[in-house]
C-alpha distance (Angstrom), angle and dihedral (degrees) to the residues before:
residue distance angle dihedral
M1 . . .
S2 3.80 . .
A3 3.74 119.3 .
F4 3.83 91.2 176.1
S5 3.77 102.5 64.5
N6 3.82 91.1 117.0
F7 3.78 95.8 36.6
F8 3.80 103.3 55.3
P9 3.83 121.0 47.0
T10 3.79 120.3 -100.6
N11 3.79 92.4 -104.0
V12 3.84 90.4 66.3
V13 3.80 116.1 73.9
T14 3.86 114.8 -152.9
F15 3.74 128.1 174.0
T16 3.82 142.3 158.9
S17 3.78 119.0 -164.5
D18 3.83 127.8 -134.2
R19 3.78 128.2 -138.2
T20 3.82 93.9 -78.7
V21 3.85 88.0 101.3
N22 3.77 129.9 20.0
F23 3.81 112.7 -125.9
A24 3.81 99.4 -174.2
I25 3.79 104.1 153.7
E26 3.80 93.0 -120.0
K27 3.76 87.1 59.0
S28 3.81 100.6 41.8
V29 3.82 111.1 44.7
P30 2.98 97.6 119.5
F31 3.79 101.0 16.6
S32 3.75 117.0 -111.3
E33 3.78 119.0 -124.8
E34 3.82 89.2 -104.6
Q35 3.76 91.7 54.6
K36 3.80 92.5 46.5
R37 3.85 90.6 52.0
Y38 3.77 91.0 48.9
L39 3.80 94.9 48.8
K40 3.76 93.3 46.4
S41 3.78 90.6 49.0
Q42 3.76 90.5 55.4
A43 3.79 101.2 35.9
P44 3.86 109.9 15.5
S45 3.80 95.1 -178.2
L46 3.83 94.4 61.7
N47 3.81 113.8 120.2
L48 3.81 100.3 -137.7
D49 3.84 91.3 -175.1
H50 3.83 89.3 67.6
V51 3.79 106.6 49.1
F52 3.83 117.6 143.9
N53 3.85 110.9 -152.2
I54 3.77 127.1 -166.9
R55 3.79 130.1 -165.3
Q56 3.76 102.8 -132.2
V57 3.79 118.3 -137.3
H58 3.82 103.9 172.9
G59 3.79 92.7 -105.2
N60 3.78 135.2 115.0
K61 3.80 102.9 -106.6
V62 3.79 116.1 133.4
V63 3.83 122.7 -160.8
V64 3.82 132.2 -166.0
A65 3.77 119.5 -127.3
S66 3.86 121.4 -150.8
L67 3.79 138.7 155.9
E68 3.79 88.3 -96.6
N69 3.79 96.6 59.0
V70 3.83 103.4 25.0
R71 3.81 92.8 101.7
H72 3.73 97.4 42.2
R73 3.81 126.8 104.9
I74 3.77 118.5 -58.3
E75 3.78 111.1 -91.2
Q76 3.82 125.2 -141.8
A77 3.80 105.2 -117.2
D78 3.78 142.8 116.7
A79 3.76 101.5 -138.3
V80 3.79 135.9 37.9
I81 3.79 130.3 -167.0
T82 3.77 134.7 -174.5
N83 3.82 142.4 170.8
T84 3.80 92.3 -167.8
P85 3.84 116.5 109.9
D86 3.85 117.2 -128.4
V87 3.79 93.4 23.7
V88 3.78 109.5 120.5
I89 3.80 114.8 -147.0
S90 3.84 119.5 -161.6
V91 3.77 146.5 -175.6
R92 3.79 129.9 -174.8
T93 3.79 124.8 -138.6
A94 3.82 143.1 171.7
D95 3.79 99.8 179.1
C96 3.82 103.0 -19.8
V97 3.82 118.2 106.1
P98 3.80 120.4 -96.4
I99 3.80 108.5 -154.4
F100 3.80 119.9 -163.3
L101 3.84 118.2 -155.8
Y102 3.78 129.1 -169.6
D103 3.84 130.1 -176.9
S104 3.77 104.3 -162.6
E105 3.77 94.8 -174.8
H106 3.84 96.0 56.5
H107 3.83 96.0 24.1
A108 3.79 96.8 -124.0
V109 3.80 132.5 138.1
G110 3.74 139.3 -158.9
L111 3.79 134.6 -166.6
V112 3.80 120.6 -160.5
H113 3.84 132.4 -164.4
A114 3.82 105.5 -152.7
G115 3.74 118.6 -176.5
W116 3.78 119.3 163.6
Q117 3.80 91.9 -86.5
G118 3.77 93.6 48.6
T119 3.81 90.1 45.7
Q120 3.84 90.2 51.6
K121 3.84 87.0 51.6
T122 3.87 90.1 49.6
I123 3.76 95.9 -119.3
V124 3.80 93.8 169.2
V125 3.80 90.7 50.7
Q126 3.78 91.0 50.6
T127 3.83 90.2 49.5
I128 3.76 94.3 53.2
R129 3.79 92.4 45.5
M130 3.77 90.3 54.2
M131 3.80 90.3 49.9
N132 3.72 88.5 51.3
S133 3.79 92.1 48.6
L134 3.79 94.3 50.1
W135 3.77 103.3 33.8
A136 3.82 106.4 13.9
T137 3.77 91.5 -111.0
Q138 3.80 110.8 -173.8
T139 3.79 116.8 -148.2
T140 3.78 91.5 -144.4
E141 3.85 87.5 64.9
L142 3.80 97.2 39.3
K143 3.80 124.0 109.6
A144 3.86 119.7 -153.6
A145 3.79 131.0 -174.3
F146 3.78 133.3 -172.1
G147 3.79 117.2 -140.6
P148 3.85 128.8 -158.8
A149 3.82 112.4 -45.0
I150 3.74 139.3 145.8
R151 3.75 110.6 -75.0
K152 3.78 136.6 -148.7
C153 3.82 89.8 -95.7
C154 3.82 88.6 70.4
Y155 3.80 110.5 15.0
Q156 3.81 102.3 101.3
V157 3.81 113.8 -178.0
G158 3.76 140.5 172.0
E159 3.81 124.0 -83.4
E160 3.81 89.3 -106.6
F161 3.78 89.4 73.6
R162 3.78 87.6 74.6
R163 3.80 86.6 72.8
Y164 3.78 92.5 48.8
F165 3.81 97.9 42.3
P166 3.81 108.0 14.3
R167 3.85 96.0 168.2
E168 3.81 94.8 41.0
T169 3.83 101.6 46.3
E170 3.76 113.5 85.5
K171 3.82 124.4 -161.5
R172 3.84 114.9 -138.4
P173 3.82 132.9 169.0
T174 3.81 87.9 -97.3
G175 3.81 96.7 49.7
F176 3.78 139.9 -85.1
Y177 3.78 124.5 -33.4
L178 3.77 128.7 -164.6
D179 3.83 125.9 -144.9
L180 3.87 98.7 -152.0
V181 3.78 92.9 174.4
K182 3.82 91.4 53.8
A183 3.81 89.4 50.7
N184 3.77 91.3 55.8
H185 3.78 92.2 40.8
S186 3.80 88.7 56.7
Q187 3.76 91.9 51.1
L188 3.86 89.6 52.5
L189 3.77 90.2 51.4
S190 3.80 90.7 49.1
L191 3.80 87.3 60.7
R192 3.80 90.1 50.4
V193 3.74 96.9 -107.9
K194 3.83 103.5 162.2
K195 3.80 117.2 -108.6
E196 3.80 90.7 -131.7
N197 3.82 88.3 56.1
I198 3.84 93.5 57.9
F199 3.81 119.4 85.3
D200 3.77 127.8 -172.0
S201 3.78 122.5 -159.7
Q202 3.85 87.4 -154.6
T203 3.79 89.7 -147.2
C204 3.81 120.0 143.7
T205 3.82 114.3 -151.8
H206 3.83 91.2 -157.9
C207 3.81 93.3 52.5
S208 3.83 94.4 43.7
P209 3.83 115.1 80.8
H210 3.85 89.8 -167.7
L211 3.81 89.9 63.9
F212 3.78 133.2 65.5
S213 3.80 116.9 -108.8
Y214 3.76 124.1 -177.0
R215 3.80 92.0 -162.0
R216 3.80 90.2 54.6
E217 3.80 100.3 37.8
K218 3.80 103.6 25.8
D219 3.80 114.3 -163.2
Q220 3.80 91.4 -6.0
A221 3.83 90.9 66.3
G222 3.80 118.0 113.2
R223 3.74 123.7 -153.4
L224 3.80 132.4 -100.9
I225 3.79 117.2 -141.7
S226 3.80 123.3 -140.8
V227 3.76 116.3 -164.0
M228 3.78 136.0 -174.9
M229 3.81 129.9 -172.0
L230 3.78 136.4 174.5
K231 3.82 113.9 -134.5
N232 3.78 120.1 -137.7
């Protein structure tokens, strides 16, 4: 599903799967025929021969995808960026926040996997800084979008999170709840990304039975895949 069809231009392909197919990395490198059929049915223009996969480790490492390295081993990282058309970048989630980035001036994209640890390590900030270093991306021209993720309605955490995220952790009678999207939104604003250039799908994985949620399903949860590709 793509909640961003009217937010990003038509030369940028964006997509997040639902629970129709499990895209856990152990089950999808390379893609099975079922996964290929599903992806093509949802985003026909995706080039499935040029998919850059990362093994996510809840850190803040950012890697660059290109035609030269797209078929190489899977790198450990939590964000991937590219300015190469027809290279598909991807992250996998089951509650963590997928963040889509697009630099319209320099025609470059980034895709971020932001769990609470990556958010604490400012993974989205590191990603944008690398885009700026490589391609002179200006935050005032950058578009950012939040895909499906667990929301503050459902993300109960320990009291210690008030130290990590004092403005985004809310105390309720039932415990403490973290707004992970808000934490990343605040980091975008701190870099002077314009509010009007930030889009939120407002979709909670835990509330949505058609999506995978690790918090809801524990070890039985599959993984959603989010992809992004620049068209020629």
